[in-house]
C-alpha positions as a Markdown table, in Angstrom:
| # | Residue | x | y | z |
|---|---|---|---|---|
| 1 | Unk | 43.8 | 85.8 | 48.7 |
| 2 | Unk | 46.6 | 84.6 | 51.3 |
| 3 | Unk | 46.5 | 85.3 | 54.4 |
| 4 | Unk | 50.3 | 86.7 | 53.6 |
| 5 | Unk | 48.8 | 88.5 | 51.0 |
| 6 | Unk | 46.5 | 90.4 | 53.3 |
| 7 | Unk | 48.7 | 91.6 | 55.7 |
| 8 | Unk | 51.0 | 92.7 | 52.4 |
| 9 | Unk | 47.7 | 94.7 | 51.1 |
| 10 | Unk | 46.6 | 96.4 | 55.4 |
| 11 | Unk | 50.6 | 96.9 | 55.5 |
| 12 | Unk | 50.4 | 98.8 | 52.2 |
| 13 | Unk | 47.5 | 100.9 | 52.6 |
| 14 | Unk | 48.4 | 102.0 | 56.5 |
| 15 | Unk | 51.8 | 102.9 | 55.5 |
| 16 | Unk | 49.5 | 105.2 | 53.3 |
| 17 | Unk | 48.1 | 106.8 | 55.9 |
| 18 | Unk | 51.1 | 106.5 | 58.5 |
| 19 | Unk | 50.7 | 110.0 | 59.3 |
| 20 | Unk | 47.0 | 110.8 | 59.1 |
| 21 | Unk | 46.1 | 110.6 | 62.5 |
| 22 | Unk | 42.7 | 111.2 | 62.0 |
| 23 | Unk | 42.7 | 108.7 | 59.8 |
| 24 | Unk | 44.2 | 106.0 | 61.5 |
| 25 | Unk | 41.8 | 106.7 | 64.6 |
| 26 | Unk | 39.3 | 106.0 | 62.2 |
| 27 | Unk | 40.8 | 102.5 | 61.3 |
| 28 | Unk | 41.6 | 101.8 | 64.6 |
| 29 | Unk | 38.3 | 102.5 | 66.0 |
| 30 | Unk | 36.7 | 100.1 | 62.9 |
| 31 | Unk | 38.7 | 97.6 | 63.9 |
| 32 | Unk | 37.9 | 97.6 | 67.8 |
| 33 | Unk | 34.1 | 96.9 | 66.0 |
| 34 | Unk | 34.9 | 94.4 | 64.1 |
| 35 | Unk | 37.6 | 92.4 | 66.2 |
| 36 | Unk | 35.5 | 92.8 | 69.7 |
| 37 | Unk | 35.6 | 89.0 | 70.3 |
| 38 | Unk | 32.8 | 87.1 | 72.7 |
| 39 | Unk | 32.6 | 86.7 | 75.8 |
| 40 | Unk | 34.3 | 84.4 | 77.5 |
| 41 | Unk | 31.6 | 81.8 | 78.7 |
| 42 | Unk | 34.9 | 80.1 | 81.1 |
| 43 | Unk | 35.6 | 83.9 | 83.1 |
| 44 | Unk | 34.1 | 84.5 | 86.5 |
| 45 | Unk | 34.5 | 87.0 | 88.6 |
| 46 | Unk | 35.8 | 87.3 | 91.8 |
| 47 | Unk | 33.0 | 86.0 | 94.1 |
| 48 | Unk | 32.4 | 83.2 | 91.6 |
| 49 | Unk | 35.8 | 81.7 | 92.0 |
| 50 | Unk | 36.2 | 82.4 | 95.9 |
| 51 | Unk | 33.3 | 80.1 | 96.1 |
| 52 | Unk | 34.0 | 77.5 | 94.1 |
| 53 | Unk | 37.0 | 77.7 | 96.2 |
| 54 | Unk | 35.4 | 77.4 | 99.3 |
| 55 | Unk | 33.1 | 74.6 | 98.3 |
| 56 | Unk | 36.0 | 72.5 | 97.3 |
| 57 | Unk | 37.3 | 72.6 | 100.8 |
| 58 | Unk | 33.9 | 71.4 | 102.1 |
| 59 | Unk | 34.6 | 68.6 | 99.7 |
| 60 | Unk | 37.7 | 67.5 | 100.6 |
| 61 | Unk | 37.0 | 67.5 | 104.2 |
| 62 | Unk | 34.3 | 65.5 | 103.7 |
| 63 | Unk | 36.2 | 62.8 | 101.4 |
| 64 | Unk | 34.9 | 64.5 | 98.4 |
| 65 | Unk | 37.1 | 64.4 | 95.0 |
| 66 | Unk | 39.0 | 63.5 | 92.3 |
| 67 | Unk | 42.3 | 61.1 | 92.4 |
| 68 | Unk | 43.8 | 60.9 | 89.4 |
| 69 | Unk | 47.2 | 58.3 | 89.4 |
| 70 | Unk | 48.7 | 59.4 | 86.0 |
| 71 | Unk | 49.2 | 62.0 | 83.0 |
| 72 | Unk | 47.0 | 60.0 | 81.3 |
| 73 | Unk | 44.2 | 60.5 | 83.7 |
| 74 | Unk | 44.9 | 63.8 | 84.8 |
| 75 | Unk | 44.5 | 65.4 | 81.1 |
| 76 | Unk | 41.5 | 63.1 | 80.4 |
| 77 | Unk | 40.0 | 65.3 | 83.5 |
| 78 | Unk | 41.2 | 68.7 | 82.1 |
| 79 | Unk | 39.8 | 68.1 | 79.1 |
| 80 | Unk | 36.7 | 67.0 | 80.3 |
| 81 | Unk | 36.5 | 69.9 | 82.3 |
| 82 | Unk | 37.2 | 72.3 | 79.4 |
| 83 | Unk | 34.6 | 70.4 | 76.7 |
| 84 | Unk | 32.3 | 71.1 | 79.9 |
| 85 | Unk | 32.5 | 75.0 | 80.2 |
| 86 | Unk | 31.7 | 75.2 | 76.7 |
| 87 | Unk | 28.7 | 73.5 | 77.2 |
| 88 | Unk | 27.7 | 75.6 | 79.5 |
C-alpha cells in the first residue's frame, strides 16, 4: 500500500468518526503515543547554551578558534559538527 493510499484510508476512517468526540480523543491520544519523538540529543538547556557561549568567548580572547575561508570549509565544518552531535 502506498503512502497516498494509506493517507486516503486514514482520512476515510476519520470522516466516519468526525462527529464522535470521545472516539476522536481516543484516536488523538493513540496517535500521540505512537508518534512520540525520541529525545533530540542536540537540545540543551539555557545554562548549557550560555556555558558554551562563555567558553567560546574565552577561547576567542585567547586567540583560539576556527578560521573558515570558503563556503566549502564552512560546509565541511558544520557537517562535521552535525556528525559529532549525532554520535554523542
